[in-house]
C-alpha positions in Angstrom: 0.1 0.0 0.0 1.3 3.4 -0.9 1.9 5.7 2.1 0.9 9.2 2.2 3.6 12.0 1.9 3.7 14.1 5.1 4.3 17.9 5.1 5.5 19.5 8.3 4.7 23.2 8.7 7.8 23.9 10.9 10.0 26.6 12.4 7.8 27.2 15.4 10.5 26.7 16.7 13.3 24.7 14.9 14.1 22.4 17.9 10.4 21.6 18.3 10.2 20.8 14.6 13.2 18.5 14.8 11.6 16.9 17.9 8.5 15.9 15.8 10.6 14.7 12.9 12.6 12.4 15.3 9.5 11.1 17.0 7.9 10.2 13.7 10.9 8.2 12.7 11.2 6.5 16.1 7.4 5.6 16.0 7.6 4.1 12.5 8.0 0.3 12.2 10.8 0.0 9.6 13.6 -2.3 8.9 15.2 -0.2 6.2 15.3 3.5 5.0 12.8 2.6 2.3 10.1 1.7 4.8 10.0 5.1 6.4 7.6 7.9 5.4 8.4 10.4 2.9 8.5 13.7 4.8 8.6 17.3 3.3 9.7 19.9 5.9 9.5 23.7 5.7 11.3 25.1 8.7 9.7 28.5 8.1 11.3 30.7 11.0 9.6 33.8 9.4 6.2 32.8 10.8 5.4 35.6 13.3 5.2 34.7 17.0 1.8 33.1 17.7 1.5 34.3 21.2 2.2 37.9 20.4 -0.6 37.8 17.8 -3.1 36.2 20.1 -2.4 38.8 22.8 -2.7 41.7 20.2 1.0 42.5 20.3 2.2 41.3 16.9 1.3 40.4 13.3 -0.9 37.5 12.4 1.0 34.3 11.6 -1.7 33.1 9.3 -0.3 34.4 6.0 3.0 32.7 6.5 1.5 29.5 7.9 -0.8 29.3 4.8 2.3 30.0 2.6 4.0 27.0 4.1 0.9 24.8 3.9 0.5 25.7 0.2 4.1 25.2 -0.6 4.0 21.7 0.9 0.8 20.8 -0.8 2.3 21.9 -4.1 5.4 19.8 -3.5 3.3 16.7 -3.1 2.2 16.6 0.6 -0.9 14.6 1.1 -1.1 15.2 4.9 0.0 18.2 7.0 1.1 18.4 10.6 2.1 21.5 12.5 4.3 21.1 15.6 3.2 24.2 17.5 0.4 24.0 20.1 -0.3 27.8 20.1 -0.6 27.8 16.3 -3.6 25.6 16.5 -5.5 28.7 17.5 -5.4 29.4 13.8 -5.9 25.8 12.5 -9.2 26.4 10.7 -7.7 29.3 8.7 -4.8 27.3 7.6 -6.9 24.2 6.9 -9.2 26.3 4.7 -6.3 27.2 2.4 -5.4 23.6 1.4 -7.3 20.5 0.0 -5.5 18.0 2.2 -6.0 17.3 5.9 -4.1 19.3 8.5 -4.0 17.2 11.7 -5.2 18.8 14.9 -2.6 18.2 17.7 -5.0 19.5 20.4 -7.8 17.1 19.7 -5.4 14.2 19.2 -3.9 14.9 22.6 -7.4 15.1 24.2 -8.2 11.7 22.8 -5.0 10.3 24.1 -5.9 11.6 27.6 -9.3 10.0 27.4 -7.8 6.7 26.3 -5.5 6.8 29.3 -8.3 7.4 31.7 -7.0 10.7 32.9 -9.5 13.2 34.4 -7.5 16.1 35.6 -4.4 17.6 33.9 -2.2 20.5 34.6 -1.5 22.7 31.5 2.0 24.0 30.8 1.9 26.3 27.8 2.6 29.6 26.3 0.4 32.5 27.5 -1.1 32.6 24.0 -2.2 29.0 24.3 -3.6 29.6 27.7 -5.4 32.8 26.7 -6.8 31.2 23.5 -8.5 28.5 25.5 -7.9 25.9 22.8 -7.0 23.2 25.3 -9.7 24.2 27.8 -12.4 24.0 25.0 -11.2 20.7 23.6 -10.8 18.9 27.0 -14.2 20.2 28.2 -15.8 18.3 25.3 -14.7 15.0 26.9 -15.3 16.0 30.5 -11.7 16.5 31.5 -10.7 19.1 34.0 -7.9 21.5 33.4 -5.7 23.2 36.0 -3.6 26.3 35.2 -0.5 27.7 36.9 -0.9 30.8 39.0 0.5 34.1 37.7 4.0 33.4 39.0 3.9 29.9 37.7 2.9 31.0 34.3 5.7 33.6 34.1 8.2 30.7 35.1 6.9 28.5 32.3 7.0 31.3 29.8 10.6 31.9 30.9 11.5 28.3 30.4 10.1 28.2 26.9 11.5 31.5 25.6 14.7 32.1 27.6 15.5 28.4 28.1 14.7 26.3 25.1 14.2 28.9 22.4 17.3 30.9 23.5 19.3 27.6 23.4 20.4 27.9 27.0 21.8 24.7 28.7 22.3 26.5 32.0 18.8 28.1 32.4 17.6 28.3 36.0 14.8 25.8 36.1 13.9 26.1 39.8 10.9 28.5 39.2 9.5 26.1 36.5 10.0 23.1 38.8 8.0 25.0 41.5 5.1 25.7 39.1 5.0 22.0 38.0 5.0 20.7 41.5 2.3 23.2 42.4 0.0 21.8 39.8 0.6 18.2 40.9 0.0 19.2 44.5 -3.4 20.8 43.5 -4.6 17.5 41.9 -3.2 17.3 38.4 -2.7 13.6 37.5 0.0 14.7 34.9 1.4 17.7 33.3 0.3 18.5 29.7 3.2 19.7 27.8 1.2 22.2 25.8 4.1 23.9 24.1 6.3 21.9 21.7 9.5 23.3 23.4 8.5 21.7 26.6 9.2 18.0 25.6 12.6 19.4 24.7 12.9 21.1 28.1 11.9 17.9 29.9 14.8 16.1 28.2 17.3 18.9 28.4 16.8 19.8 32.0 15.8 16.4 33.3 12.4 17.3 34.5 11.1 14.0 35.7 7.3 14.4 36.3 4.2 12.5 35.0 3.5 14.1 31.6 1.5 13.9 28.4 3.6 14.9 25.2 1.4 16.3 22.5 4.3 16.2 20.0 4.5 12.4 20.6 0.7 12.0 20.1 1.0 14.0 16.8 3.9 11.8 15.7 2.0 8.6 16.4 -1.1 9.8 14.6 1.0 11.0 11.6 2.5 7.5 11.3 -0.8 5.8 11.7 -2.7 7.9 9.2 0.1 8.3 6.7 0.8 4.5 6.7 -2.8 3.8 5.5 -2.2 5.2 2.1 
């Protein structure tokens, strides 16, 4: 059976894009190079910051996101993925520009949480993702409860994302982020939802050993499953 060609709308940011690519490869059953999926990747770092746009502080990322989607479609992509949680606030606008499916990482993550029997999660994400309510709305549909960091905790998570991972810092002070994560767990979160694609990178880089759900991994698994059907 012919497999679908996958297009990755990347660059939001580059390490998160590489993390998805790696996880797609690692979750593909293959005994040779030729058994892996064909993947087209546009690491479009010119896409404006999604959080800034949602908070009214920057340009809309939609034109550049659509540009990537259209380019990948023209190159032969039959299935699109977008490794950025915050960008899914604009999912419908990007999907409307192309005639192929753009997987929805937020809903895929919700379905994975339901399958795991989880009822209450703590959301770690950019301020834009939190403000957009995309996770709150999706989880509410399935009866899941969502806990958010307090103001200090959100600042710590934002700092971890932007001044730790995106800035390429190996020596970032993670104590405030740890405190925010432990506060959510103490308040009843069964696990921490890594609702920014920089956060799985942070977990590995800074050895943050907490119970988590990784949307990048869920997107990778769904990509392999759906693209392998042909």
